PDB file of N, H, CA, C and O in Angstrom:
ATOM      1  N   MET A   1      23.952-267.023 -16.336  1.00  0.00           N
ATOM      2  CA  MET A   1      24.455-266.006 -17.131  1.00  0.00           C
ATOM      3  C   MET A   1      26.098-266.022 -17.166  1.00  0.00           C
ATOM      4  O   MET A   1      26.257-265.062 -17.920  1.00  0.00           O
ATOM      5  N   MET A   2      26.859-266.280 -16.988  1.00  0.00           N
ATOM      6  H   MET A   2      26.730-267.060 -16.375  1.00  0.00           H
ATOM      7  CA  MET A   2      28.561-266.217 -16.992  1.00  0.00           C
ATOM      8  C   MET A   2      28.670-267.399 -18.006  1.00  0.00           C
ATOM      9  O   MET A   2      29.341-267.293 -19.033  1.00  0.00           O
ATOM     10  N   SER A   3      27.986-268.521 -17.676  1.00  0.00           N
ATOM     11  H   SER A   3      27.442-268.607 -16.842  1.00  0.00           H
ATOM     12  CA  SER A   3      28.332-269.502 -18.630  1.00  0.00           C
ATOM     13  C   SER A   3      28.273-269.493 -19.392  1.00  0.00           C
ATOM     14  O   SER A   3      29.187-269.791 -20.160  1.00  0.00           O
ATOM     15  N   ALA A   4      26.445-268.919 -19.910  1.00  0.00           N
ATOM     16  H   ALA A   4      25.702-268.677 -19.286  1.00  0.00           H
ATOM     17  CA  ALA A   4      26.654-268.907 -21.284  1.00  0.00           C
ATOM     18  C   ALA A   4      27.576-267.480 -21.974  1.00  0.00           C
ATOM     19  O   ALA A   4      27.452-267.369 -23.193  1.00  0.00           O
ATOM     20  N   VAL A   5      28.261-266.662 -21.437  1.00  0.00           N
ATOM     21  H   VAL A   5      28.362-266.752 -20.446  1.00  0.00           H
ATOM     22  CA  VAL A   5      28.734-265.293 -21.766  1.00  0.00           C
ATOM     23  C   VAL A   5      30.156-266.504 -22.219  1.00  0.00           C
ATOM     24  O   VAL A   5      30.617-266.615 -23.355  1.00  0.00           O
ATOM     25  N   ARG A   6      30.599-267.256 -21.044  1.00  0.00           N
ATOM     26  H   ARG A   6      30.225-267.166 -20.121  1.00  0.00           H
ATOM     27  CA  ARG A   6      31.845-268.253 -21.908  1.00  0.00           C
ATOM     28  C   ARG A   6      31.581-268.676 -22.751  1.00  0.00           C
ATOM     29  O   ARG A   6      32.201-268.263 -23.731  1.00  0.00           O
ATOM     30  N   HIS A   7      30.656-269.623 -22.974  1.00  0.00           N
ATOM     31  H   HIS A   7      30.153-269.959 -22.178  1.00  0.00           H
ATOM     32  CA  HIS A   7      30.462-270.645 -24.231  1.00  0.00           C
ATOM     33  C   HIS A   7      30.314-269.381 -25.209  1.00  0.00           C
ATOM     34  O   HIS A   7      30.960-269.589 -26.237  1.00  0.00           O
ATOM     35  N   VAL A   8      29.828-268.445 -25.213  1.00  0.00           N
ATOM     36  H   VAL A   8      29.304-268.276 -24.378  1.00  0.00           H
ATOM     37  CA  VAL A   8      29.850-267.637 -26.370  1.00  0.00           C
ATOM     38  C   VAL A   8      31.238-266.864 -26.809  1.00  0.00           C
ATOM     39  O   VAL A   8      31.664-266.676 -27.948  1.00  0.00           O
ATOM     40  N   ALA A   9      31.653-266.581 -25.884  1.00  0.00           N
ATOM     41  H   ALA A   9      31.306-266.734 -24.959  1.00  0.00           H
ATOM     42  CA  ALA A   9      33.245-265.992 -25.993  1.00  0.00           C
ATOM     43  C   ALA A   9      33.969-267.221 -26.686  1.00  0.00           C
ATOM     44  O   ALA A   9      34.664-266.932 -27.661  1.00  0.00           O
ATOM     45  N   GLY A  10      33.916-268.219 -26.407  1.00  0.00           N
ATOM     46  H   GLY A  10      33.352-268.454 -25.615  1.00  0.00           H
ATOM     47  CA  GLY A  10      34.680-269.199 -27.094  1.00  0.00           C
ATOM     48  C   GLY A  10      34.488-269.557 -28.217  1.00  0.00           C
ATOM     49  O   GLY A  10      35.310-270.164 -28.903  1.00  0.00           O
ATOM     50  N   LEU A  11      33.181-269.172 -28.612  1.00  0.00           N
ATOM     51  H   LEU A  11      32.513-268.679 -28.054  1.00  0.00           H
ATOM     52  CA  LEU A  11      32.780-269.597 -29.546  1.00  0.00           C
ATOM     53  C   LEU A  11      33.147-268.638 -30.970  1.00  0.00           C
ATOM     54  O   LEU A  11      33.497-268.979 -32.100  1.00  0.00           O
ATOM     55  N   LEU A  12      32.919-267.424 -30.414  1.00  0.00           N
ATOM     56  H   LEU A  12      32.635-267.146 -29.497  1.00  0.00           H
ATOM     57  CA  LEU A  12      33.924-266.122 -31.018  1.00  0.00           C
ATOM     58  C   LEU A  12      35.805-266.236 -31.220  1.00  0.00           C
ATOM     59  O   LEU A  12      36.500-265.452 -31.867  1.00  0.00           O
ATOM     60  N   GLY A  13      36.267-267.444 -30.451  1.00  0.00           N
ATOM     61  H   GLY A  13      35.702-268.080 -29.926  1.00  0.00           H
ATOM     62  CA  GLY A  13      37.955-266.869 -29.956  1.00  0.00           C
ATOM     63  C   GLY A  13      38.221-265.457 -29.236  1.00  0.00           C
ATOM     64  O   GLY A  13      38.950-264.555 -29.650  1.00  0.00           O
ATOM     65  N   MET A  14      37.366-265.485 -27.921  1.00  0.00           N
ATOM     66  H   MET A  14      36.775-266.218 -27.585  1.00  0.00           H
ATOM     67  CA  MET A  14      37.693-264.559 -26.980  1.00  0.00           C
ATOM     68  C   MET A  14      37.544-264.569 -26.105  1.00  0.00           C
ATOM     69  O   MET A  14      36.797-265.353 -25.521  1.00  0.00           O
ATOM     70  N   SER A  15      38.293-263.563 -25.546  1.00  0.00           N
ATOM     71  H   SER A  15      38.900-262.926 -26.021  1.00  0.00           H
ATOM     72  CA  SER A  15      37.799-263.743 -23.950  1.00  0.00           C
ATOM     73  C   SER A  15      36.457-263.637 -23.234  1.00  0.00           C
ATOM     74  O   SER A  15      35.652-262.913 -23.820  1.00  0.00           O
ATOM     75  N   ALA A  16      35.977-264.267 -21.949  1.00  0.00           N
ATOM     76  H   ALA A  16      36.630-264.855 -21.473  1.00  0.00           H
ATOM     77  CA  ALA A  16      34.884-263.487 -21.315  1.00  0.00           C
ATOM     78  C   ALA A  16      34.366-262.253 -21.184  1.00  0.00           C
ATOM     79  O   ALA A  16      33.402-261.589 -21.564  1.00  0.00           O
ATOM     80  N   GLU A  17      35.769-262.133 -20.218  1.00  0.00           N
ATOM     81  H   GLU A  17      36.553-262.673 -19.910  1.00  0.00           H
ATOM     82  CA  GLU A  17      36.056-260.687 -19.983  1.00  0.00           C
ATOM     83  C   GLU A  17      35.264-259.778 -21.245  1.00  0.00           C
ATOM     84  O   GLU A  17      34.180-259.221 -21.416  1.00  0.00           O
ATOM     85  N   THR A  18      36.398-259.989 -21.913  1.00  0.00           N
ATOM     86  H   THR A  18      37.279-260.441 -21.774  1.00  0.00           H
ATOM     87  CA  THR A  18      35.804-258.995 -23.362  1.00  0.00           C
ATOM     88  C   THR A  18      34.484-259.031 -23.570  1.00  0.00           C
ATOM     89  O   THR A  18      33.946-257.936 -23.406  1.00  0.00           O
ATOM     90  N   LEU A  19      33.791-259.890 -23.867  1.00  0.00           N
ATOM     91  H   LEU A  19      34.228-260.779 -24.000  1.00  0.00           H
ATOM     92  CA  LEU A  19      32.385-260.145 -24.282  1.00  0.00           C
ATOM     93  C   LEU A  19      31.754-259.520 -23.192  1.00  0.00           C
ATOM     94  O   LEU A  19      30.851-258.707 -23.390  1.00  0.00           O
ATOM     95  N   ARG A  20      32.181-259.851 -21.927  1.00  0.00           N
ATOM     96  H   ARG A  20      32.915-260.512 -21.766  1.00  0.00           H
ATOM     97  CA  ARG A  20      31.052-259.174 -20.368  1.00  0.00           C
ATOM     98  C   ARG A  20      31.235-257.539 -21.027  1.00  0.00           C
ATOM     99  O   ARG A  20      30.248-256.915 -21.417  1.00  0.00           O
ATOM    100  N   LEU A  21      32.532-257.008 -21.078  1.00  0.00           N
ATOM    101  H   LEU A  21      33.333-257.515 -20.761  1.00  0.00           H
ATOM    102  CA  LEU A  21      32.548-255.481 -21.015  1.00  0.00           C
ATOM    103  C   LEU A  21      31.760-254.799 -22.808  1.00  0.00           C
ATOM    104  O   LEU A  21      31.881-253.625 -23.158  1.00  0.00           O
ATOM    105  N   TRP A  22      31.112-255.745 -23.543  1.00  0.00           N
ATOM    106  H   TRP A  22      31.014-256.698 -23.259  1.00  0.00           H
ATOM    107  CA  TRP A  22      31.170-255.146 -24.949  1.00  0.00           C
ATOM    108  C   TRP A  22      29.251-255.046 -24.362  1.00  0.00           C
ATOM    109  O   TRP A  22      28.307-254.360 -24.753  1.00  0.00           O
ATOM    110  N   GLN A  23      29.368-255.914 -23.479  1.00  0.00           N
ATOM    111  H   GLN A  23      30.135-256.471 -23.160  1.00  0.00           H
ATOM    112  CA  GLN A  23      27.514-256.303 -23.169  1.00  0.00           C
ATOM    113  C   GLN A  23      27.485-255.339 -22.393  1.00  0.00           C
ATOM    114  O   GLN A  23      26.301-255.005 -22.366  1.00  0.00           O
ATOM    115  N   ARG A  24      28.269-254.437 -21.500  1.00  0.00           N
ATOM    116  H   ARG A  24      29.231-254.708 -21.522  1.00  0.00           H
ATOM    117  CA  ARG A  24      27.879-253.871 -20.510  1.00  0.00           C
ATOM    118  C   ARG A  24      28.158-252.414 -21.394  1.00  0.00           C
ATOM    119  O   ARG A  24      27.734-251.336 -20.976  1.00  0.00           O
ATOM    120  N   ARG A  25      28.668-252.501 -22.236  1.00  0.00           N
ATOM    121  H   ARG A  25      29.012-253.376 -22.576  1.00  0.00           H
ATOM    122  CA  ARG A  25      28.916-251.127 -22.959  1.00  0.00           C
ATOM    123  C   ARG A  25      27.644-250.799 -23.766  1.00  0.00           C
ATOM    124  O   ARG A  25      27.215-249.648 -23.852  1.00  0.00           O
ATOM    125  N   TYR A  26      26.840-252.259 -24.575  1.00  0.00           N
ATOM    126  H   TYR A  26      27.188-253.194 -24.506  1.00  0.00           H
ATOM    127  CA  TYR A  26      25.845-252.001 -25.440  1.00  0.00           C
ATOM    128  C   TYR A  26      24.933-251.281 -24.357  1.00  0.00           C
ATOM    129  O   TYR A  26      24.555-250.123 -24.537  1.00  0.00           O
ATOM    130  N   GLU A  27      24.576-252.048 -23.166  1.00  0.00           N
ATOM    131  H   GLU A  27      24.883-252.988 -23.020  1.00  0.00           H
ATOM    132  CA  GLU A  27      23.570-251.934 -22.156  1.00  0.00           C
ATOM    133  C   GLU A  27      23.514-250.033 -22.014  1.00  0.00           C
ATOM    134  O   GLU A  27      22.558-249.270 -22.150  1.00  0.00           O
ATOM    135  N   ALA A  28      24.613-249.824 -21.769  1.00  0.00           N
ATOM    136  H   ALA A  28      25.390-250.444 -21.658  1.00  0.00           H
ATOM    137  CA  ALA A  28      24.694-248.085 -21.372  1.00  0.00           C
ATOM    138  C   ALA A  28      24.331-247.198 -22.222  1.00  0.00           C
ATOM    139  O   ALA A  28      23.740-246.135 -22.029  1.00  0.00           O
ATOM    140  N   ASP A  29      24.838-247.838 -23.514  1.00  0.00           N
ATOM    141  H   ASP A  29      25.318-248.701 -23.670  1.00  0.00           H
ATOM    142  CA  ASP A  29      24.477-247.255 -24.816  1.00  0.00           C
ATOM    143  C   ASP A  29      22.890-246.975 -25.282  1.00  0.00           C
ATOM    144  O   ASP A  29      22.355-245.959 -25.723  1.00  0.00           O
ATOM    145  N   ALA A  30      22.333-248.406 -24.974  1.00  0.00           N
ATOM    146  H   ALA A  30      22.768-249.232 -24.615  1.00  0.00           H
ATOM    147  CA  ALA A  30      20.899-248.420 -25.622  1.00  0.00           C
ATOM    148  C   ALA A  30      20.162-248.015 -24.132  1.00  0.00           C
ATOM    149  O   ALA A  30      18.952-248.208 -24.015  1.00  0.00           O
ATOM    150  N   GLY A  31      21.161-247.293 -22.704  1.00  0.00           N
ATOM    151  H   GLY A  31      22.144-247.136 -22.800  1.00  0.00           H
ATOM    152  CA  GLY A  31      19.815-246.675 -22.088  1.00  0.00           C
ATOM    153  C   GLY A  31      19.030-248.078 -20.816  1.00  0.00           C
ATOM    154  O   GLY A  31      18.343-247.861 -19.817  1.00  0.00           O
ATOM    155  N   VAL A  32      19.423-249.236 -21.307  1.00  0.00           N
ATOM    156  H   VAL A  32      19.981-249.412 -22.118  1.00  0.00           H
ATOM    157  CA  VAL A  32      18.650-250.124 -20.774  1.00  0.00           C
ATOM    158  C   VAL A  32      19.715-250.527 -18.835  1.00  0.00           C
ATOM    159  O   VAL A  32      19.313-251.171 -17.866  1.00  0.00           O
ATOM    160  N   LYS A  33      20.884-249.886 -19.025  1.00  0.00           N
ATOM    161  H   LYS A  33      21.210-249.363 -19.812  1.00  0.00           H
ATOM    162  CA  LYS A  33      21.724-250.012 -17.789  1.00  0.00           C
ATOM    163  C   LYS A  33      22.326-248.634 -17.524  1.00  0.00           C
ATOM    164  O   LYS A  33      22.623-247.955 -18.507  1.00  0.00           O
ATOM    165  N   PRO A  34      22.527-248.170 -16.350  1.00  0.00           N
ATOM    166  CA  PRO A  34      22.984-247.114 -16.345  1.00  0.00           C
ATOM    167  C   PRO A  34      24.639-246.752 -16.448  1.00  0.00           C
ATOM    168  O   PRO A  34      25.438-247.621 -16.098  1.00  0.00           O
ATOM    169  N   GLY A  35      24.966-245.874 -16.778  1.00  0.00           N
ATOM    170  H   GLY A  35      24.317-245.168 -17.062  1.00  0.00           H
ATOM    171  CA  GLY A  35      26.859-246.493 -16.956  1.00  0.00           C
ATOM    172  C   GLY A  35      27.424-245.062 -18.148  1.00  0.00           C
ATOM    173  O   GLY A  35      26.530-244.350 -18.606  1.00  0.00           O
ATOM    174  N   LEU A  36      28.390-244.872 -18.410  1.00  0.00           N
ATOM    175  H   LEU A  36      29.116-245.450 -18.038  1.00  0.00           H
ATOM    176  CA  LEU A  36      29.132-244.147 -19.388  1.00  0.00           C
ATOM    177  C   LEU A  36      29.037-244.499 -20.941  1.00  0.00           C
ATOM    178  O   LEU A  36      29.585-245.488 -21.427  1.00  0.00           O
ATOM    179  N   THR A  37      28.332-243.644 -21.616  1.00  0.00           N
ATOM    180  H   THR A  37      27.886-242.840 -21.221  1.00  0.00           H
ATOM    181  CA  THR A  37      27.775-243.903 -22.711  1.00  0.00           C
ATOM    182  C   THR A  37      29.132-244.137 -23.439  1.00  0.00           C
ATOM    183  O   THR A  37      30.128-244.036 -22.723  1.00  0.00           O
ATOM    184  N   THR A  38      29.360-244.490 -25.007  1.00  0.00           N
ATOM    185  H   THR A  38      28.551-244.571 -25.589  1.00  0.00           H
ATOM    186  CA  THR A  38      30.651-244.475 -25.275  1.00  0.00           C
ATOM    187  C   THR A  38      31.288-243.337 -26.306  1.00  0.00           C
ATOM    188  O   THR A  38      32.398-243.086 -26.774  1.00  0.00           O
ATOM    189  N   ASP A  39      29.316-242.541 -26.430  1.00  0.00           N
ATOM    190  H   ASP A  39      28.413-242.745 -26.050  1.00  0.00           H
ATOM    191  CA  ASP A  39      29.415-241.649 -27.161  1.00  0.00           C
ATOM    192  C   ASP A  39      29.926-240.000 -25.739  1.00  0.00           C
ATOM    193  O   ASP A  39      30.573-239.044 -26.169  1.00  0.00           O
ATOM    194  N   ALA A  40      29.523-240.046 -24.388  1.00  0.00           N
ATOM    195  H   ALA A  40      28.997-240.822 -24.039  1.00  0.00           H
ATOM    196  CA  ALA A  40      30.217-239.777 -23.521  1.00  0.00           C
ATOM    197  C   ALA A  40      31.584-239.860 -23.267  1.00  0.00           C
ATOM    198  O   ALA A  40      32.255-238.829 -23.265  1.00  0.00           O
ATOM    199  N   ALA A  41      32.142-241.068 -23.029  1.00  0.00           N
ATOM    200  H   ALA A  41      31.596-241.906 -23.031  1.00  0.00           H
ATOM    201  CA  ALA A  41      33.374-241.606 -22.949  1.00  0.00           C
ATOM    202  C   ALA A  41      34.117-240.516 -24.170  1.00  0.00           C
ATOM    203  O   ALA A  41      34.827-239.574 -23.816  1.00  0.00           O
ATOM    204  N   ALA A  42      33.890-240.749 -25.288  1.00  0.00           N
ATOM    205  H   ALA A  42      33.313-241.514 -25.575  1.00  0.00           H
ATOM    206  CA  ALA A  42      34.404-240.521 -26.365  1.00  0.00           C
ATOM    207  C   ALA A  42      34.643-238.765 -26.500  1.00  0.00           C
ATOM    208  O   ALA A  42      35.444-238.156 -27.209  1.00  0.00           O
ATOM    209  N   GLU A  43      34.050-238.463 -25.937  1.00  0.00           N
ATOM    210  H   GLU A  43      33.399-238.957 -25.361  1.00  0.00           H
ATOM    211  CA  GLU A  43      33.754-236.974 -25.624  1.00  0.00           C
ATOM    212  C   GLU A  43      34.418-236.813 -24.554  1.00  0.00           C
ATOM    213  O   GLU A  43      35.229-235.901 -24.716  1.00  0.00           O
ATOM    214  N   ILE A  44      34.488-237.441 -23.119  1.00  0.00           N
ATOM    215  H   ILE A  44      33.830-238.182 -22.987  1.00  0.00           H
ATOM    216  CA  ILE A  44      35.493-236.962 -22.127  1.00  0.00           C
ATOM    217  C   ILE A  44      36.646-236.681 -22.306  1.00  0.00           C
ATOM    218  O   ILE A  44      37.254-235.747 -21.784  1.00  0.00           O
ATOM    219  N   LYS A  45      37.200-237.752 -23.336  1.00  0.00           N
ATOM    220  H   LYS A  45      36.707-238.511 -23.760  1.00  0.00           H
ATOM    221  CA  LYS A  45      38.241-238.066 -23.853  1.00  0.00           C
ATOM    222  C   LYS A  45      38.850-236.963 -24.452  1.00  0.00           C
ATOM    223  O   LYS A  45      39.705-236.223 -23.967  1.00  0.00           O
ATOM    224  N   ARG A  46      38.221-236.916 -25.777  1.00  0.00           N
ATOM    225  H   ARG A  46      37.525-237.518 -26.170  1.00  0.00           H
ATOM    226  CA  ARG A  46      38.513-235.266 -26.484  1.00  0.00           C
ATOM    227  C   ARG A  46      38.155-233.840 -25.689  1.00  0.00           C
ATOM    228  O   ARG A  46      38.209-232.760 -26.278  1.00  0.00           O
ATOM    229  N   LEU A  47      37.851-233.939 -24.537  1.00  0.00           N
ATOM    230  H   LEU A  47      37.807-234.815 -24.058  1.00  0.00           H
ATOM    231  CA  LEU A  47      37.465-232.309 -24.123  1.00  0.00           C
ATOM    232  C   LEU A  47      39.365-232.468 -22.938  1.00  0.00           C
ATOM    233  O   LEU A  47      40.044-231.444 -22.864  1.00  0.00           O
ATOM    234  N   GLN A  48      39.805-233.602 -22.308  1.00  0.00           N
ATOM    235  H   GLN A  48      39.254-234.433 -22.368  1.00  0.00           H
ATOM    236  CA  GLN A  48      40.338-233.796 -21.772  1.00  0.00           C
ATOM    237  C   GLN A  48      41.658-233.674 -22.424  1.00  0.00           C
ATOM    238  O   GLN A  48      42.623-233.326 -21.743  1.00  0.00           O
ATOM    239  N   LYS A  49      41.818-233.991 -23.988  1.00  0.00           N
ATOM    240  H   LYS A  49      41.034-234.273 -24.541  1.00  0.00           H
ATOM    241  CA  LYS A  49      43.054-233.652 -24.949  1.00  0.00           C
ATOM    242  C   LYS A  49      43.022-232.122 -24.993  1.00  0.00           C
ATOM    243  O   LYS A  49      44.186-231.726 -25.047  1.00  0.00           O
ATOM    244  N   GLU A  50      41.925-230.837 -24.991  1.00  0.00           N
ATOM    245  H   GLU A  50      40.979-231.158 -24.947  1.00  0.00           H
ATOM    246  CA  GLU A  50      41.962-230.052 -25.234  1.00  0.00           C
ATOM    247  C   GLU A  50      42.193-229.163 -24.427  1.00  0.00           C
ATOM    248  O   GLU A  50      42.477-227.967 -24.484  1.00  0.00           O
ATOM    249  N   ASN A  51      41.922-230.423 -23.124  1.00  0.00           N
ATOM    250  H   ASN A  51      41.691-231.395 -23.078  1.00  0.00           H
ATOM    251  CA  ASN A  51      42.405-229.053 -21.806  1.00  0.00           C
ATOM    252  C   ASN A  51      43.848-229.477 -21.656  1.00  0.00           C
ATOM    253  O   ASN A  51      44.277-229.140 -20.553  1.00  0.00           O
ATOM    254  N   ALA A  52      44.839-230.176 -22.489  1.00  0.00           N
ATOM    255  H   ALA A  52      44.490-230.450 -23.386  1.00  0.00           H
ATOM    256  CA  ALA A  52      45.872-230.604 -21.777  1.00  0.00           C
ATOM    257  C   ALA A  52      46.776-229.509 -22.539  1.00  0.00           C
ATOM    258  O   ALA A  52      47.768-228.954 -22.068  1.00  0.00           O
ATOM    259  N   GLU A  53      46.124-229.287 -24.037  1.00  0.00           N
ATOM    260  H   GLU A  53      45.318-229.738 -24.419  1.00  0.00           H
ATOM    261  CA  GLU A  53      46.410-228.331 -25.352  1.00  0.00           C
ATOM    262  C   GLU A  53      47.031-226.601 -24.819  1.00  0.00           C
ATOM    263  O   GLU A  53      47.948-225.785 -24.909  1.00  0.00           O
ATOM    264  N   LEU A  54      45.612-226.916 -24.203  1.00  0.00           N
ATOM    265  H   LEU A  54      44.867-227.579 -24.130  1.00  0.00           H
ATOM    266  CA  LEU A  54      44.770-225.481 -23.895  1.00  0.00           C
ATOM    267  C   LEU A  54      45.764-225.386 -22.511  1.00  0.00           C
ATOM    268  O   LEU A  54      46.346-224.364 -22.874  1.00  0.00           O
ATOM    269  N   ARG A  55      46.179-225.594 -21.634  1.00  0.00           N
ATOM    270  H   ARG A  55      45.706-226.424 -21.339  1.00  0.00           H
ATOM    271  CA  ARG A  55      47.125-225.731 -20.437  1.00  0.00           C
ATOM    272  C   ARG A  55      48.357-225.404 -21.009  1.00  0.00           C
ATOM    273  O   ARG A  55      49.117-224.542 -20.567  1.00  0.00           O
ATOM    274  N   LYS A  56      48.559-226.132 -22.044  1.00  0.00           N
ATOM    275  H   LYS A  56      47.941-226.832 -22.403  1.00  0.00           H
ATOM    276  CA  LYS A  56      49.860-225.974 -22.717  1.00  0.00           C
ATOM    277  C   LYS A  56      49.812-224.666 -23.097  1.00  0.00           C
ATOM    278  O   LYS A  56      49.848-223.946 -22.099  1.00  0.00           O
ATOM    279  N   ALA A  57      49.760-224.188 -23.890  1.00  0.00           N
ATOM    280  H   ALA A  57      49.731-224.773 -24.701  1.00  0.00           H
ATOM    281  CA  ALA A  57      49.674-222.948 -24.505  1.00  0.00           C
ATOM    282  C   ALA A  57      49.411-222.269 -23.664  1.00  0.00           C
ATOM    283  O   ALA A  57      50.477-221.696 -23.443  1.00  0.00           O
ATOM    284  N   ASN A  58      48.433-221.757 -22.735  1.00  0.00           N
ATOM    285  H   ASN A  58      47.567-222.222 -22.915  1.00  0.00           H
ATOM    286  CA  ASN A  58      48.922-221.109 -21.531  1.00  0.00           C
ATOM    287  C   ASN A  58      50.266-220.996 -20.776  1.00  0.00           C
ATOM    288  O   ASN A  58      50.366-219.951 -20.133  1.00  0.00           O
ATOM    289  N   GLU A  59      51.157-221.707 -20.720  1.00  0.00           N
ATOM    290  H   GLU A  59      51.075-222.556 -21.242  1.00  0.00           H
ATOM    291  CA  GLU A  59      51.743-221.771 -20.384  1.00  0.00           C
ATOM    292  C   GLU A  59      53.338-220.983 -20.839  1.00  0.00           C
ATOM    293  O   GLU A  59      54.176-220.374 -20.175  1.00  0.00           O
ATOM    294  N   ILE A  60      53.224-221.402 -22.480  1.00  0.00           N
ATOM    295  H   ILE A  60      52.543-221.897 -23.020  1.00  0.00           H
ATOM    296  CA  ILE A  60      54.085-220.731 -23.306  1.00  0.00           C
ATOM    297  C   ILE A  60      53.385-219.309 -23.102  1.00  0.00           C
ATOM    298  O   ILE A  60      54.035-218.323 -22.753  1.00  0.00           O
ATOM    299  N   LEU A  61      52.175-219.282 -23.318  1.00  0.00           N
ATOM    300  H   LEU A  61      51.647-220.082 -23.601  1.00  0.00           H
ATOM    301  CA  LEU A  61      51.488-217.598 -23.421  1.00  0.00           C
ATOM    302  C   LEU A  61      52.433-217.040 -22.367  1.00  0.00           C
ATOM    303  O   LEU A  61      53.386-216.299 -22.608  1.00  0.00           O
ATOM    304  N   LYS A  62      51.987-217.567 -20.945  1.00  0.00           N
ATOM    305  H   LYS A  62      51.213-218.169 -20.750  1.00  0.00           H
ATOM    306  CA  LYS A  62      52.676-216.684 -19.819  1.00  0.00           C
ATOM    307  C   LYS A  62      54.192-216.202 -19.600  1.00  0.00           C
ATOM    308  O   LYS A  62      54.684-215.157 -19.174  1.00  0.00           O
ATOM    309  N   ALA A  63      54.978-217.997 -20.303  1.00  0.00           N
ATOM    310  H   ALA A  63      54.579-218.846 -20.649  1.00  0.00           H
ATOM    311  CA  ALA A  63      56.813-217.529 -20.157  1.00  0.00           C
ATOM    312  C   ALA A  63      56.816-216.202 -21.096  1.00  0.00           C
ATOM    313  O   ALA A  63      57.564-215.290 -20.744  1.00  0.00           O
ATOM    314  N   ALA A  64      55.917-216.009 -22.436  1.00  0.00           N
ATOM    315  H   ALA A  64      55.310-216.749 -22.722  1.00  0.00           H
ATOM    316  CA  ALA A  64      56.885-215.695 -23.260  1.00  0.00           C
ATOM    317  C   ALA A  64      55.569-213.810 -22.870  1.00  0.00           C
ATOM    318  O   ALA A  64      55.683-212.779 -23.533  1.00  0.00           O
ATOM    319  N   SER A  65      54.792-213.957 -21.978  1.00  0.00           N
ATOM    320  H   SER A  65      54.700-214.794 -21.440  1.00  0.00           H
ATOM    321  CA  SER A  65      54.489-212.488 -21.091  1.00  0.00           C
ATOM    322  C   SER A  65      55.530-212.196 -19.983  1.00  0.00           C
ATOM    323  O   SER A  65      55.496-211.061 -19.507  1.00  0.00           O
ATOM    324  N   VAL A  66      56.276-212.903 -19.596  1.00  0.00           N
ATOM    325  H   VAL A  66      56.303-213.825 -19.982  1.00  0.00           H
ATOM    326  CA  VAL A  66      57.116-212.193 -18.780  1.00  0.00           C
ATOM    327  C   VAL A  66      58.065-212.480 -19.245  1.00  0.00           C
ATOM    328  O   VAL A  66      58.949-212.458 -18.388  1.00  0.00           O
ATOM    329  N   PHE A  67      58.659-212.939 -20.797  1.00  0.00           N
ATOM    330  H   PHE A  67      57.942-212.956 -21.493  1.00  0.00           H
ATOM    331  CA  PHE A  67      60.141-212.617 -21.399  1.00  0.00           C
ATOM    332  C   PHE A  67      59.847-211.071 -21.722  1.00  0.00           C
ATOM    333  O   PHE A  67      60.605-210.219 -21.258  1.00  0.00           O
ATOM    334  N   PHE A  68      58.441-210.608 -22.739  1.00  0.00           N
ATOM    335  H   PHE A  68      57.825-211.301 -23.115  1.00  0.00           H
ATOM    336  CA  PHE A  68      58.421-209.548 -23.502  1.00  0.00           C
ATOM    337  C   PHE A  68      58.937-208.067 -22.412  1.00  0.00           C
ATOM    338  O   PHE A  68      59.744-207.185 -22.706  1.00  0.00           O
ATOM    339  N   ALA A  69      57.953-208.266 -20.834  1.00  0.00           N
ATOM    340  H   ALA A  69      57.297-208.982 -20.595  1.00  0.00           H
ATOM    341  CA  ALA A  69      57.742-207.885 -19.989  1.00  0.00           C
ATOM    342  C   ALA A  69      59.064-207.552 -19.283  1.00  0.00           C
ATOM    343  O   ALA A  69      58.971-206.446 -18.751  1.00  0.00           O
ATOM    344  N   LYS A  70      60.040-208.019 -19.129  1.00  0.00           N
ATOM    345  H   LYS A  70      60.115-208.917 -19.561  1.00  0.00           H
ATOM    346  CA  LYS A  70      61.787-208.311 -19.303  1.00  0.00           C
ATOM    347  C   LYS A  70      62.204-207.221 -19.983  1.00  0.00           C
ATOM    348  O   LYS A  70      62.832-206.213 -19.659  1.00  0.00           O
ATOM    349  N   GLU A  71      61.448-207.861 -21.601  1.00  0.00           N
ATOM    350  H   GLU A  71      60.938-208.680 -21.865  1.00  0.00           H
ATOM    351  CA  GLU A  71      62.678-206.897 -22.179  1.00  0.00           C
ATOM    352  C   GLU A  71      62.313-205.380 -22.459  1.00  0.00           C
ATOM    353  O   GLU A  71      63.045-204.575 -23.035  1.00  0.00           O
ATOM    354  N   LEU A  72      60.745-205.076 -21.824  1.00  0.00           N
ATOM    355  H   LEU A  72      60.150-205.729 -21.356  1.00  0.00           H
ATOM    356  CA  LEU A  72      60.547-203.803 -21.879  1.00  0.00           C
ATOM    357  C   LEU A  72      60.780-202.762 -20.346  1.00  0.00           C
ATOM    358  O   LEU A  72      60.630-201.550 -20.195  1.00  0.00           O
ATOM    359  N   ASP A  73      61.176-203.784 -19.424  1.00  0.00           N
ATOM    360  H   ASP A  73      61.298-204.769 -19.546  1.00  0.00           H
ATOM    361  CA  ASP A  73      62.073-202.700 -18.237  1.00  0.00           C
ATOM    362  C   ASP A  73      63.514-202.237 -18.830  1.00  0.00           C
ATOM    363  O   ASP A  73      64.203-201.360 -18.309  1.00  0.00           O
ATOM    364  N   ARG A  74      63.801-202.829 -19.786  1.00  0.00           N
ATOM    365  H   ARG A  74      63.242-203.542 -20.210  1.00  0.00           H
ATOM    366  CA  ARG A  74      65.043-202.650 -19.915  1.00  0.00           C
ATOM    367  C   ARG A  74      65.239-201.396 -20.653  1.00  0.00           C
ATOM    368  O   ARG A  74      64.513-201.043 -21.582  1.00  0.00           O
ATOM    369  N   PRO A  75      66.348-200.669 -20.162  1.00  0.00           N
ATOM    370  CA  PRO A  75      66.780-199.100 -20.596  1.00  0.00           C
ATOM    371  C   PRO A  75      66.843-199.262 -22.467  1.00  0.00           C
ATOM    372  O   PRO A  75      67.134-198.288 -23.162  1.00  0.00           O
TER     373      PRO A  75
END
């Protein structure tokens, strides 16, 4: 099988590893083999980005609340 992948990859002008990864991704997306689907990977990436943004916003809000709490304590 690997020699077939190497042969086809050579015909397409790409590395055998790239073609093998594309095949694995296709098989996972089709449900033929277990693995992370393209949609699931994209959703995880989106959620990680959103999580980072929310953490940053949370830190800003915490800093602002400390600042305003200090302002309220002033005579």
